[in-house]
Kinemage of the C-alpha trace (Angstrom):
@kinemage 1
@onewidth
@group {chain A} dominant
@subgroup {mainchain}
@vectorlist {calphas} color= white
{ca met a 1} P -0.938 4.230 29.867
{ca asp a 2} L 2.165 5.059 28.170
{ca lys a 3} L 2.215 9.011 28.490
{ca glu a 4} L 6.013 9.143 27.677
{ca leu a 5} L 6.151 7.550 25.210
{ca leu a 6} L 2.919 9.113 23.962
{ca asn a 7} L 4.487 12.106 24.555
{ca ser a 8} L 7.130 11.708 22.667
{ca leu a 9} L 5.926 10.439 19.418
{ca his a 10} L 4.161 14.405 19.837
{ca glu a 11} L 7.329 15.160 19.925
{ca gln a 12} L 8.682 14.312 16.755
{ca leu a 13} L 5.638 15.123 14.280
{ca asp a 14} L 5.968 18.215 12.018
{ca asp a 15} L 3.963 21.042 13.389
{ca thr a 16} L 1.177 20.327 10.158
{ca thr a 17} L 0.625 17.074 11.589
{ca lys a 18} L 0.638 18.164 14.884
{ca asn a 19} L -2.137 20.822 13.887
{ca arg a 20} L -4.200 18.237 11.891
{ca ile a 21} L -4.171 16.447 15.076
{ca asp a 22} L -5.315 19.043 17.342
{ca lys a 23} L -8.212 20.024 14.354
{ca ser a 24} L -9.476 16.361 13.940
{ca val a 25} L -9.575 16.066 18.157
{ca asn a 26} L -11.429 19.389 18.572
{ca lys a 27} L -13.807 17.914 15.957
{ca ile a 28} L -14.675 14.594 17.108
{ca val a 29} L -14.675 15.926 20.953
{ca glu a 30} L -17.358 19.100 19.135
{ca ala a 31} L -19.370 16.728 17.745
{ca lys a 32} L -19.550 14.326 21.207
{ca glu a 33} L -20.215 17.162 23.243
{ca lys a 34} L -23.554 17.858 21.138
{ca gly a 35} L -24.241 14.118 21.451
{ca asn a 36} L -22.994 12.958 17.584
{ca lys a 37} L -21.985 10.700 16.289
{ca val a 38} L -18.693 9.356 14.888
{ca val a 39} L -17.874 6.261 12.417
{ca val a 40} L -14.810 4.636 11.620
{ca val a 41} L -14.223 3.446 7.719
{ca ala a 42} L -10.640 0.586 8.952
{ca gly a 43} L -8.604 -0.733 6.618
{ca ser a 44} L -7.067 -4.526 6.770
{ca gly a 45} L -3.238 -5.373 8.232
{ca pro a 46} L -2.112 -2.652 9.705
{ca asn a 47} L -5.342 -1.496 11.683
{ca ile a 48} L -4.722 -5.309 12.789
{ca his a 49} L -1.341 -5.058 13.506
{ca glu a 50} L -0.691 -1.845 15.217
{ca gly a 51} L -3.663 -2.693 18.029
{ca val a 52} L -6.048 0.107 16.038
{ca thr a 53} L -8.921 -2.293 15.975
{ca thr a 54} L -8.924 -3.405 19.367
{ca leu a 55} L -8.168 0.793 20.421
{ca ile a 56} L -11.526 1.317 17.564
{ca ala a 57} L -13.300 -1.306 20.396
{ca glu a 58} L -12.426 0.589 22.619
{ca leu a 59} L -13.345 3.611 21.563
{ca met a 60} L -16.659 2.153 20.976
{ca arg a 61} L -16.967 0.670 24.805
{ca val a 62} L -16.875 4.521 26.304
{ca gly a 63} L -19.003 5.851 23.799
{ca ile a 64} L -16.770 7.556 21.403
{ca val a 65} L -17.161 5.417 18.158
{ca asp a 66} L -20.637 4.657 17.018
{ca gly a 67} L -19.714 2.198 13.950
{ca val a 68} L -16.900 0.869 12.013
{ca thr a 69} L -17.162 0.037 8.715
{ca thr a 70} L -14.057 -2.467 7.832
{ca ser a 71} L -13.194 -5.355 6.011
{ca ser a 72} L -14.082 -9.291 5.677
{ca ala a 73} L -10.291 -10.129 6.537
{ca val a 74} L -10.243 -8.121 9.619
{ca ile a 75} L -14.003 -9.888 10.250
{ca ala a 76} L -12.092 -13.357 9.645
{ca his a 77} L -8.598 -11.607 12.053
{ca glu a 78} L -11.449 -10.778 15.066
{ca met a 79} L -12.957 -14.501 14.583
{ca gly a 80} L -9.272 -15.646 15.302
{ca gly a 81} L -8.133 -13.767 18.924
{ca thr a 82} L -7.344 -10.713 16.307
{ca leu a 83} L -4.014 -11.838 16.487
{ca asp a 84} L -2.370 -14.795 17.303
{ca lys a 85} L 1.211 -16.602 17.719
{ca val a 86} L 2.138 -19.326 15.228
{ca lys a 87} L 4.923 -21.513 14.546
{ca arg a 88} L 5.632 -21.374 11.228
{ca cys a 89} L 7.647 -24.576 9.649
{ca asn a 90} L 7.904 -25.601 5.926
{ca gly a 91} L 5.256 -27.744 4.997
{ca val a 92} L 7.056 -30.048 2.389
{ca asn a 93} L 9.205 -31.151 5.218
{ca leu a 94} L 5.856 -31.892 6.912
{ca gly a 95} L 5.153 -34.459 4.007
{ca leu a 96} L 2.205 -31.660 2.501
{ca glu a 97} L 1.820 -31.230 -1.048
{ca ser a 98} L 3.897 -27.871 -2.337
{ca ser a 99} L 1.085 -27.212 -4.480
{ca leu a 100} L -1.434 -26.470 -1.938
{ca leu a 101} L 1.199 -24.357 0.302
{ca pro a 102} L 1.734 -20.899 -0.144
{ca arg a 103} L 4.854 -19.487 -1.924
{ca gly a 104} L 7.600 -20.558 0.657
{ca asp a 105} L 6.276 -23.863 1.153
{ca asp a 106} L 5.289 -22.405 4.382
{ca phe a 107} L 2.681 -23.567 7.092
{ca glu a 108} L 1.810 -22.717 10.874
{ca leu a 109} L 0.589 -24.071 13.949
{ca thr a 110} L -1.426 -21.957 15.385
{ca leu a 111} L -0.078 -21.629 19.469
{ca met a 112} L -3.358 -21.801 21.423
{ca thr a 113} L -3.501 -22.714 25.020
{ca ser a 114} L -5.636 -26.040 26.224
{ca glu a 115} L -8.986 -24.356 26.832
{ca ile a 116} L -9.176 -23.164 23.307
{ca thr a 117} L -7.485 -26.224 21.832
{ca glu a 118} L -10.346 -28.337 23.963
{ca asp a 119} L -12.872 -26.227 22.544
{ca val a 120} L -11.950 -26.011 19.008
{ca cys a 121} L -11.408 -29.639 18.897
{ca gln a 122} L -14.707 -30.378 19.919
{ca asn a 123} L -16.371 -28.821 16.874
{ca met a 124} L -14.050 -30.336 13.873
{ca lys a 125} L -11.920 -33.267 13.449
{ca val a 126} L -8.266 -32.079 14.236
{ca asp a 127} L -5.140 -33.864 12.577
{ca asn a 128} L -3.579 -34.532 16.151
{ca asp a 129} L -0.691 -36.153 14.659
{ca leu a 130} L 0.220 -33.064 12.191
{ca ile a 131} L 0.523 -31.239 15.105
{ca lys a 132} L 2.636 -33.311 16.624
{ca lys a 133} L 4.667 -33.268 13.598
{ca leu a 134} L 4.875 -29.127 13.669
{ca glu a 135} L 5.308 -29.139 17.451
{ca gln a 136} L 8.469 -31.285 16.607
{ca ala a 137} L 9.509 -29.795 13.850
{ca glu a 138} L 12.405 -26.678 13.298
{ca gly a 139} L 10.204 -23.702 12.672
{ca lys a 140} L 9.945 -19.574 13.950
{ca thr a 141} L 7.642 -18.504 16.425
{ca ile a 142} L 5.950 -14.947 15.306
{ca ile a 143} L 2.917 -13.049 15.963
{ca lys a 144} L 0.752 -12.653 12.954
{ca ala a 145} L -2.917 -11.739 12.655
{ca ala a 146} L -5.454 -14.242 13.924
{ca gly a 147} L -6.920 -17.469 11.536
{ca asn a 148} L -5.562 -17.168 8.828
{ca leu a 149} L -2.902 -19.763 7.796
{ca gly a 150} L -2.243 -21.134 10.671
{ca tyr a 151} L -3.764 -25.013 11.908
{ca pro a 152} L -6.082 -25.323 13.448
{ca met a 153} L -7.212 -22.047 13.451
{ca gly a 154} L -7.732 -21.365 10.179
{ca leu a 155} L -9.207 -24.111 9.431
{ca trp a 156} L -11.478 -24.190 12.214
{ca ile a 157} L -12.408 -20.237 11.094
{ca glu a 158} L -13.047 -20.943 7.692
{ca arg a 159} L -15.903 -23.891 8.032
{ca phe a 160} L -17.690 -22.064 11.203
{ca ser a 161} L -18.220 -18.965 8.616
{ca asn a 162} L -20.035 -21.163 6.433
{ca glu a 163} L -22.481 -22.628 9.406
{ca ile a 164} L -22.729 -18.417 10.119
{ca ser a 165} L -23.534 -17.570 7.337
{ca ser a 166} L -26.038 -19.805 7.121
{ca leu a 167} L -27.204 -18.989 10.428
{ca ala a 168} L -27.107 -15.244 9.595
{ca arg a 169} L -29.724 -16.181 6.591
{ca gln a 170} L -32.010 -17.735 8.433
{ca his a 171} L -32.804 -15.065 11.158
{ca gly a 172} L -32.321 -12.214 8.375
{ca leu a 173} L -29.091 -10.890 10.140
{ca ser a 174} L -25.388 -9.785 8.885
{ca phe a 175} L -22.990 -12.444 8.757
{ca glu a 176} L -20.705 -9.520 11.303
{ca glu a 177} L -24.295 -9.531 13.636
{ca val a 178} L -23.959 -12.978 14.140
{ca ala a 179} L -20.395 -13.618 14.536
{ca gly a 180} L -20.009 -10.608 16.849
{ca leu a 181} L -22.449 -12.690 19.384
{ca gly a 182} L -19.862 -15.440 19.816
{ca ala a 183} L -16.662 -13.010 19.734
{ca asp a 184} L -14.643 -11.700 22.395
{ca glu a 185} L -16.023 -8.304 23.271
{ca ser a 186} L -12.468 -6.818 22.717
{ca thr a 187} L -12.927 -6.972 19.523
{ca met a 188} L -14.850 -4.776 17.437
{ca ile a 189} L -18.068 -7.179 16.139
{ca gly a 190} L -17.766 -8.144 19.889
{ca ile a 191} L -18.296 -5.204 21.433
{ca gly a 192} L -20.577 -4.391 18.360
{ca ala a 193} L -22.566 -6.768 19.155
{ca lys a 194} L -23.012 -6.185 22.802
{ca leu a 195} L -23.196 -2.495 22.707
{ca asn a 196} L -25.978 -2.751 19.688
{ca leu a 197} L -23.689 -0.384 17.218
{ca pro a 198} L -22.953 -1.269 13.544
{ca val a 199} L -20.314 -3.092 12.802
{ca leu a 200} L -20.279 -3.309 8.750
{ca val a 201} L -17.901 -4.615 5.890
{ca thr a 202} L -18.288 -2.324 2.843
{ca ile a 203} L -18.420 -3.480 -1.055
{ca pro a 204} L -14.509 -3.044 -1.955
{ca gln a 205} L -13.542 -5.267 1.417
{ca leu a 206} L -15.525 -8.037 0.696
{ca val a 207} L -12.472 -10.014 -1.084
{ca gly a 208} L -10.671 -10.680 2.068
{ca gly a 209} L -10.764 -13.880 4.411
{ca gly a 210} L -11.704 -16.527 2.516
{ca ala a 211} L -15.195 -18.321 3.359
{ca thr a 212} L -15.051 -15.422 5.713
{ca gly a 213} L -15.786 -13.119 3.204
{ca met a 214} L -17.729 -15.214 0.764
{ca gly a 215} L -20.700 -15.447 3.717
{ca ile a 216} L -20.282 -11.699 4.708
{ca gly a 217} L -21.055 -11.237 1.282
{ca asp a 218} L -23.813 -13.981 0.831
{ca ser a 219} L -25.503 -12.978 4.521
{ca ile a 220} L -27.671 -10.137 3.231
{ca ser a 221} L -28.215 -8.526 -0.362
{ca ile a 222} L -25.519 -5.720 -1.892
{ca thr a 223} L -28.869 -3.354 -2.098
{ca glu a 224} L -29.282 -4.267 1.552
{ca arg a 225} L -25.156 -3.844 2.561
{ca ser a 226} L -24.933 -0.432 0.867
{ca thr a 227} L -28.415 0.831 2.451
{ca arg a 228} L -27.026 0.096 5.815
{ca leu a 229} L -23.786 1.917 5.425
{ca ala a 230} L -25.132 4.739 3.872
{ca his a 231} L -27.416 4.659 6.929
{ca met a 232} L -24.019 4.850 8.907
{ca leu a 233} L -22.355 7.129 7.183
{ca asp a 234} L -25.402 9.794 7.392
{ca ser a 235} L -26.124 9.545 11.227
{ca ala a 236} L -22.552 10.875 12.097
{ca glu a 237} L -20.908 14.202 11.732
{ca val a 238} L -17.350 12.654 11.540
{ca ile a 239} L -15.994 9.953 9.736
{ca ile a 240} L -12.703 8.906 10.146
{ca glu a 241} L -10.708 7.020 7.661
{ca ser a 242} L -7.817 4.597 8.644
{ca ala a 243} L -5.551 3.227 6.248
{ca val a 244} L -7.771 1.703 3.919
{ca ala a 245} L -8.152 1.768 -0.286
{ca leu a 246} L -11.144 2.816 -2.158
{ca thr a 247} L -12.998 4.979 0.298
{ca gln a 248} L -14.641 7.047 -2.354
{ca glu a 249} L -16.847 4.031 -3.425
{ca ile a 250} L -17.521 3.473 0.303
{ca his a 251} L -18.073 7.391 2.042
{ca asp a 252} L -19.612 7.831 -1.416
{ca gly a 253} L -21.602 5.002 -2.696
{ca pro a 254} L -24.614 4.837 -4.299
{ca phe a 255} L -26.964 7.123 -1.919
{ca glu a 256} L -24.160 10.094 -1.608
{ca arg a 257} L -25.795 13.387 -3.082
{ca tyr a 258} L -22.927 15.323 -2.604
{ca thr a 259} L -20.641 14.323 -5.269
{ca gly a 260} L -22.954 13.054 -7.393
{ca his a 261} L -23.704 9.495 -7.096
{ca gly a 262} L -26.793 9.797 -5.340
{ca leu a 263} L -28.637 11.965 -7.555
{ca trp a 264} L -30.620 9.290 -9.565
{ca ser a 265} L -32.203 7.628 -6.277
{ca ala a 266} L -32.792 10.937 -4.622
{ca trp a 267} L -34.322 12.265 -8.291
{ca asp a 268} L -36.815 8.975 -8.226
{ca asp a 269} L -37.452 10.008 -4.164
{ca gly a 270} L -35.172 7.249 -3.083
{ca phe a 271} L -32.959 6.961 0.025
{ca ser a 272} L -29.760 9.376 -0.366
{ca phe a 273} L -27.967 11.346 2.117
{ca ser a 274} L -25.140 13.818 1.505
{ca leu a 275} L -21.646 14.494 3.101
{ca glu a 276} L -22.173 17.733 3.404
{ca gly a 277} L -21.198 19.775 6.460
{ca lys a 278} L -19.537 16.315 7.908
{ca ser a 279} L -15.827 16.450 8.764
{ca leu a 280} L -13.853 13.714 6.709
{ca ile a 281} L -10.937 12.721 8.991
{ca arg a 282} L -8.429 10.388 6.978
{ca ile a 283} L -4.966 9.010 8.641
{ca asp a 284} L -2.688 7.954 5.631
{ca leu a 285} L 1.102 7.595 4.893
{ca asp a 286} L 0.930 8.763 1.179
{ca pro a 287} L 2.534 11.602 0.549
{ca ala a 288} L 0.571 12.563 -2.649
{ca leu a 289} L -2.981 12.996 -0.363
{ca glu a 290} L -1.150 15.714 0.658
{ca lys a 291} L -0.118 17.747 -2.535
{ca val a 292} L -3.517 16.914 -4.159
{ca tyr a 293} L -5.395 18.357 -0.664
{ca gln a 294} L -3.259 21.376 -1.343
{ca ala a 295} L -3.771 22.049 -4.799
{ca glu a 296} L -7.757 21.607 -3.717
{ca gln a 297} L -7.072 23.862 -1.096
{ca gly a 298} L -4.735 26.324 -3.210
{ca gly a 299} L -7.570 26.849 -6.121
{ca ser a 300} L -10.061 24.040 -6.148
{ca ala a 301} L -8.069 22.591 -8.719
{ca val a 302} L -9.411 18.954 -8.616
{ca gln a 303} L -13.146 19.993 -8.492
{ca gln a 304} L -12.254 22.277 -11.901
{ca ala a 305} L -10.955 18.988 -13.256
{ca ile a 306} L -14.053 17.254 -12.586
{ca ala a 307} L -15.703 20.108 -13.859
{ca asp a 308} L -13.615 19.990 -16.892
{ca gly a 309} L -13.348 16.576 -17.268
{ca leu a 310} L -9.877 16.422 -17.367
{ca pro a 311} L -7.986 13.361 -16.017
{ca lys a 312} L -7.063 13.793 -12.600
{ca thr a 313} L -3.335 11.945 -12.308
{ca lys a 314} L -2.172 13.342 -15.855
{ca met a 315} L -2.711 16.843 -13.937
{ca phe a 316} L -1.563 16.352 -10.788
{ca asp a 317} L 1.411 13.984 -11.317
{ca val a 318} L 0.349 10.794 -8.944
{ca pro a 319} L -0.640 8.069 -8.330
{ca phe a 320} L -4.780 9.124 -8.405
{ca arg a 321} L -6.108 7.231 -5.957
{ca met a 322} L -9.691 7.122 -6.412
{ca glu a 323} L -10.140 8.225 -2.242
{ca met a 324} L -8.619 11.366 -2.958
{ca ser a 325} L -11.256 13.070 -5.383
{ca gly a 326} L -14.114 13.191 -3.170
{ca phe a 327} L -11.987 13.149 -0.061
{ca ala a 328} L -9.641 16.361 -0.916
{ca arg a 329} L -12.272 18.400 -2.514
{ca his a 330} L -14.894 17.835 0.515
{ca glu a 331} L -14.557 21.209 2.370
{ca gly a 332} L -14.297 19.393 5.540
{ca ser a 333} L -11.472 16.960 4.753
{ca ile a 334} L -8.077 16.646 7.112
{ca pro a 335} L -5.717 14.765 6.349
{ca val a 336} L -3.607 13.376 8.295
{ca ile a 337} L -0.439 11.731 6.880
{ca gly a 338} L 0.915 9.875 9.442
{ca asp a 339} L 2.064 5.818 10.292
{ca ile a 340} L -1.548 4.695 12.408
{ca gly a 341} L 0.120 2.873 14.754
{ca val a 342} L 1.141 6.682 16.217
{ca ile a 343} L -1.771 8.558 14.854
{ca trp a 344} L -4.438 6.844 16.470
{ca pro a 345} L -3.032 6.823 20.437
{ca leu a 346} L -2.539 10.467 20.163
{ca met a 347} L -5.724 11.343 19.315
{ca ala a 348} L -7.869 8.496 21.503
{ca cys a 349} L -5.415 9.423 24.816
{ca arg a 350} L -6.554 13.182 23.875
{ca ile a 351} L -10.366 12.950 22.759
{ca ala a 352} L -10.561 10.655 26.108
{ca asp a 353} L -8.704 13.309 28.639
{ca arg a 354} L -11.342 16.213 26.969
{ca leu a 355} L -14.408 13.974 27.547
{ca lys a 356} L -12.968 12.608 30.930
{ca leu a 357} L -13.557 9.345 29.773
{ca asp a 358} L -11.204 6.065 30.946
{ca leu a 359} L -9.569 3.898 28.326
{ca asn a 360} L -8.728 0.443 29.774
{ca phe a 361} L -6.752 -0.194 26.371
{ca met a 362} L -4.187 1.711 24.445
{ca ser a 363} L -2.465 1.246 21.488
{ca tyr a 364} L 1.483 1.804 20.512
{ca pro a 365} L 3.674 1.434 17.414
{ca gln a 366} L 4.287 -2.236 17.299
{ca gln a 367} L 7.921 -1.774 17.286
{ca thr a 368} L 7.923 0.286 20.458
{ca glu a 369} L 8.388 -1.804 23.714
{ca ser a 370} L 5.580 -0.705 24.838
{ca gly a 371} L 3.863 -1.599 21.383
{ca ile a 372} L 5.338 -5.218 22.023
{ca thr a 373} L 3.922 -5.208 24.996
{ca met a 374} L 0.596 -4.335 23.494
{ca arg a 375} L 1.033 -7.439 21.251
{ca glu a 376} L 1.136 -9.699 23.663
{ca ser a 377} L -1.726 -8.655 25.835
{ca ile a 378} L -3.691 -9.105 22.781
{ca val a 379} L -2.683 -12.339 21.944
{ca asn a 380} L -2.643 -13.667 25.570
{ca asp a 381} L -6.225 -12.043 26.326
{ca ile a 382} L -8.935 -11.851 23.549
{ca lys a 383} L -10.175 -14.605 23.136
{ca pro a 384} L -11.360 -16.579 19.597
{ca ile a 385} L -14.902 -16.814 18.672
{ca asn a 386} L -16.504 -19.175 20.767
{ca arg a 387} L -19.272 -21.427 18.343
{ca lys a 388} L -21.678 -22.749 22.231
{ca ile a 389} L -21.641 -18.505 23.347
{ca leu a 390} L -22.983 -17.518 19.897
{ca leu a 391} L -26.029 -19.739 19.613
{ca ala a 392} L -26.619 -18.689 22.988
{ca gly a 393} L -26.577 -15.531 21.839
{ca leu a 394} L -28.255 -16.251 18.930
{ca lys a 395} L -30.967 -17.905 20.902
{ca leu a 396} L -31.611 -15.312 23.394
{ca ser a 397} L -32.361 -12.942 20.734
{ca glu a 398} L -34.745 -15.024 19.544
{ca thr a 399} L -36.566 -14.521 23.083
{ca lys a 400} L -36.433 -10.701 22.811
{ca gln a 401} L -37.811 -10.316 19.728
{ca gly a 402} L -40.153 -13.632 20.083
């Protein structure tokens, strides 16, 4: 662990952020010492690139994080190995139709080990001539979110997602549960499957990941997904939101009473839960969140606007994202305004030290030397989903249930 870098990062923060980190760490440690649960509501892009999803998987392994919600894009990337290395070339020069290519006509070759290449080729017909053209073409090698537009890994994940979705429906499981059986244990879905911890895509985050997102959406009903998510949040004493949008639609959902959305479910004796008494930590770069939080702390301005039926955007003169409403007026909210690449390792290191736990992985800001090394290690060490292992895991689970 690069303690020198972590200490330097901490010293660069303002006093408010330092105090919020301290408060957040205290809340999480207190919850774990009482045997209570902590869950994470994670967004997409930055969480993958900064190594945060890999760190969350490690925190799940050691017992700090007890459940995760995330996006379908993150599930697709974890299926591809979280981060991978690709060679980006001009697709038109390779003879591909420009109308099929993204803006800029880029086309990418996934740079894989011979073992992974062999595994993919066993499960999908691969155009070896295209691969040779990509290998010989001029291009730029970069690290990016795994799978995605890289050939052949992106196409393999896309096609395998259809099979996983079908298997999930056959066995009455979510897509995430089935995919986790074949995923690397350094991914959230992989360690979730191993330890029987919930990893679920939220309904507002079902849009990404191509066939993966559609397969996730098709695997279980909207009602079941909403109910599972609500039970996960209900079980937690602390909820950590990490660079994610639309969280009011996630943590309020159709069953949460404290903000009012679960009123009618409770009225008709259906399932409901309350955020009251929980700690809601949000790691976010948006300074508008701090402005709205301070307005609420200074005189319940957000709650009063809601009570009076007034438009919050015009009252506070900020782009009022929906998550600000439920978060800002929640008594247990803690905004941590900063880069998740900085905040997460600082929090994780302190929590692990306080709980006397050893972490085998630590994330660092991707622009630092330690962050560059971290991203390379993710590329090299975290393997893509394996179909044989998945099917064997599914058969084993059937045997246990039988």
